[in-house]
N, C-alpha and C positions, 0 to 999 in steps of 0.2 A: 740629389741635386748637385749640379756642377757649378763651381765657383772659379772664375778666372781672374787672377791678379795681374794687372798690366801696368808696367812702369811707364811714366811719361817719356816722351822722346827727348832728344838732345836739346837742351835749353841754352839760352844766351848766358854769357859769362856773368857770374854773380857780382863781380866787381863793377859792372856797368850799371847796376841797379841799386838804388838805396833801399828799396823794398823788395825783398826776395820773392814775395807773393806775386809780383808783377812781371817776373821774368818769362818771356815768351819762348816758344820753340824757335830754333834757328831754321833757316831754309833747309839745311841738311837734315835737321830733326824732323821737319814736316815730311820731307821726301822719304826718309827711312820708315817713319811711322806709317805713311800711306802704303808703302810696299808691304809692311807687316799686316796692315788691315786688309789689303787685297788678298794676301795669302790666306789669312784666317777665313775670309769670305769664301775663297776657293775650296778650303777644307770643309766648308759647310757649317761653320760656327754661326750661331745667331743668339744674341743675348736678349732675354726678356726685358732687362734693364741694365743700363750702365750707370753705376754710382761713381762720381768723380770728386776728387779733392777740389776745393774752390780756388786753388792757385791757378794762375793763368796757363802755365805749361801743361797742367793736367787737364784742364777744361779743353784746351786746344787738341790734346791727344784724344779725348773722348769724342770731340766733334769729328775728328778724322775717322774714327771707328764708325761713327754714325753715318757719315757720308759714304763709307764703303758698303753700307747696307747691313752692318752687323747688329743694329738695334734702332728702333724708332724712338726710344725713350732714354733721356739722360737726366739725372738728378744730381745736384750738388749735395755732398754729405760732409759736414764739418769734421767729423772724426777721421776722415782720410787725409787731413792736413798732417804735416810732420808732427809726430808725438801724439797722434790720435789714440783714442781709447777703444780697444777691441771689444771690451765688455759692452760698451754702449752700442757698437755695431752688432754684436751678437743679439742683443735685445731687439734692435731694429729688425734683424733678419727673422727672428721668431715671429714677430708681428707681420712682416711682409709675407712670409710663407703661409701664415694662417689666412691672410686676406686674398692672396692671389693664386696659390697652388702652381706657381711657376717653377721652372726647372733650371734655367741658366742665368747666372748673374755675373757681371764683370765689375771689378773695382779698379779704378785708375788712380794711382797714387805715387808714392815716393819710396825710395830706398833710404835707410834700412828698414823702414816700417813694413813694407810689403813682405820682405823676407822674414822679419820677426813675426808678423801676423801668421804667415804660413806655418812657421815652426810652432806657434801656440796652437794653431788649428790641428796640426798633426801630432805633436808630442806633448802639448799641454803647457810648455813654457818656451821662451825665446832663448836660443843658444847662440844667436848671431852668426850662423854659418851659411844660411841660404842667401844668395845674392840674385836679384832680378836686374838684369842689364837694362839700359835705357831702351824703351820700346820692346822689352822682353816680356814673355808671357809665362805664367805659372798656372797650372790647372789642379784643382782639388775636388775630390768627391766628398760632399758633406753628408752626414747621416740624415735620413728622412725625417726623423723626429729628435727632439731634445737638443742639447747644446752641441755645437760642432767643435768646441774647444777640447783638444786632445782626442777627438774621435774621428777626425777626417783623414783622408788618404791622398797623398800626392800622386798624380798620374802624369804630370807634364811640367817640364821646366825647359824653356828654350830661349836662347838669345835671338835677337833679330837676324843675325848672320845665318842661322839655320832655318829661318822661315823664308 
């Protein structure tokens, strides 16, 4: 199974918002994210599902990916908020794989969480060394069965500049 971790695009200045959850993508953020989404579509990527953080900037990023034809399904997932629990996501993943037999999943979230989650999936613990740029993409191969924690393989890490 392939998992794609996608960081939200460039968002508005946090000082302009009293609630960080409400910060939207900027015009530039929308444009760059749309270019990344078009490139991913051109490369033939299609996601069975896009799980997104409930924060506005992440939901907007997921919608741009959907509008580019990368998936017909988006679901909010609270554990993709900053500080979310990868163990809870791992349990969700096991159930989802059992129900659907699908092969490509995208998570839209935040840094440093996405980088840390990738490290936990590959090495078993977070080393805080992997960075996903805004609108960047990281791809991992997850094992077909059992826990993906410490058992996954990183196959792609790209900033939007290279897409």
